[in-house]
C-alpha positions in Angstrom: 0.0 0.0 0.0 1.4 3.4 -0.9 1.4 6.3 1.5 0.6 9.9 0.4 3.2 12.5 1.5 2.6 16.2 2.2 4.0 18.8 -0.2 5.3 22.2 0.8 5.0 25.0 -1.7 7.9 27.4 -1.7 8.8 30.6 -3.5 12.3 29.4 -4.1 14.5 26.5 -3.3 17.6 28.6 -3.9 18.1 29.4 -0.1 18.2 25.6 0.6 20.6 25.0 -2.2 22.8 27.9 -0.9 22.8 26.4 2.6 23.8 23.0 1.3 26.6 24.4 -0.8 27.9 26.4 2.2 28.0 23.1 4.2 29.9 21.4 1.3 32.3 24.3 1.0 33.1 24.3 4.7 33.8 20.5 4.6 35.9 20.8 1.5 38.0 23.5 3.2 38.4 21.1 6.2 39.6 18.4 3.8 42.0 20.9 2.2 43.5 21.8 5.6 43.7 18.1 6.6 45.6 17.3 3.5 48.3 19.9 4.1 46.7 22.7 2.1 47.9 21.3 -1.2 46.7 23.5 -4.1 45.2 22.1 -7.3 43.0 19.5 -5.6 40.0 21.8 -5.1 37.6 19.7 -7.2 38.7 16.5 -5.5 38.1 18.1 -2.1 34.7 19.4 -3.2 33.6 16.0 -4.5 34.8 14.2 -1.4 32.9 16.7 0.8 29.8 16.3 -1.3 30.0 12.6 -1.1 30.4 12.7 2.7 27.5 15.1 3.3 24.9 14.3 0.6 23.2 11.3 -0.6 21.9 12.0 -4.1 19.4 9.3 -4.9 18.7 8.0 -8.5 15.8 9.5 -10.3 13.7 9.0 -13.4 11.7 11.9 -14.9 9.0 11.1 -17.4 6.5 13.3 -19.2 3.2 12.0 -20.6 -0.3 13.4 -21.1 0.6 16.9 -19.9 1.9 15.4 -16.6 5.4 14.7 -15.1 6.1 11.5 -13.2 9.3 11.8 -11.0 10.4 8.6 -9.4 13.1 8.8 -6.7 14.8 5.7 -5.4 15.1 6.0 -1.6 15.5 2.6 -0.1 15.8 2.4 3.7 14.1 5.8 4.2 10.8 6.0 6.1 8.0 8.1 4.5 7.7 10.3 7.7 11.3 11.4 7.2 10.8 12.7 3.6 10.3 16.4 3.0 9.2 17.8 -0.4 9.2 21.4 -1.5 7.9 22.6 -4.8 8.1 25.7 -6.9 6.9 26.4 -10.4 10.3 25.2 -11.8 11.7 22.6 -9.3 11.1 20.0 -6.7 13.4 19.5 -3.8 13.4 16.2 -1.9 15.1 16.1 1.5 15.6 13.7 4.4 18.0 13.1 7.2 19.4 9.6 7.5 21.0 8.9 10.8 23.7 6.2 10.8 22.3 3.3 12.7 25.0 1.8 15.0 24.5 -1.4 16.9 26.8 -2.1 19.8 26.7 -5.8 19.4 28.2 -5.8 15.9 31.5 -7.2 15.2 34.0 -5.1 13.2 32.4 -3.5 10.1 34.9 -3.6 7.2 32.7 -2.0 4.6 29.4 -0.2 4.7 27.8 1.5 1.8 24.5 2.2 3.6 23.5 5.8 3.1 23.7 8.2 6.0 23.6 11.9 6.3 21.4 14.2 4.2 19.4 13.0 1.3 19.2 16.0 -1.0 17.9 16.1 -4.6 16.7 19.1 -6.5 15.1 18.4 -9.8 14.6 21.2 -12.4 11.7 20.6 -14.8 11.9 21.3 -18.5 8.6 23.1 -18.4 6.7 25.1 -15.7 4.7 23.0 -13.3 1.6 23.7 -11.2 2.6 23.6 -7.5 -1.0 23.2 -6.5 -1.3 19.9 -8.4 1.5 17.9 -7.0 1.0 14.5 -5.4 3.6 12.2 -3.8 3.3 8.6 -2.8 5.8 6.3 -1.2 5.9 2.5 -1.7 8.6 -0.1 -1.6 11.5 2.4 -1.4 10.3 4.4 -4.4 8.9 8.0 -4.1 6.5 8.7 -6.9 5.7 12.4 -7.5 3.2 13.4 -10.1 2.6 17.0 -11.2 0.7 18.7 -13.9 2.4 20.8 -16.5 1.3 24.4 -15.8 -1.2 25.9 -18.3 0.5 28.4 -20.5 -0.9 31.9 -20.3 -2.5 32.6 -23.6 -1.8 35.9 -25.3 -4.8 38.2 -25.7 -5.5 41.4 -27.4 -6.1 44.5 -25.3 -8.3 47.2 -26.7 -7.0 50.7 -26.3 -9.6 53.3 -25.4 -9.2 57.0 -26.2 -9.9 59.5 -23.4 
């Protein structure tokens, strides 16, 4: 059974993107300092920081019958932890994923389980209607459907003489 999720309408997701980029920048600088302040590795530092701080899940965006279907693969995430913001151009999907530690585990040699911040901003190729967005979550897949916004039609305006 799929579960419907609440959608938050926003004027802009740019503030959230700026905050996330500031976190990545801070961590990249910490990596730079930790590596002896070696110049020329800025991109490597940025990518490592981004990988440490953000889980960017896989998506599929499909358009059919004047609607978009956005599917986001988020296995291991609970629906109550997913937050969705929408504007006329973008959808932002966020969640915090705490690392689950068990004290009775033996030594963990490798773990690729996601932890940290799930953060995915999707820019649509056409304007969308923020009032007509629905999100459902089932079997680790978030399905967001949204109508393409109706284009404003040009009209003639009569000029009156005074």
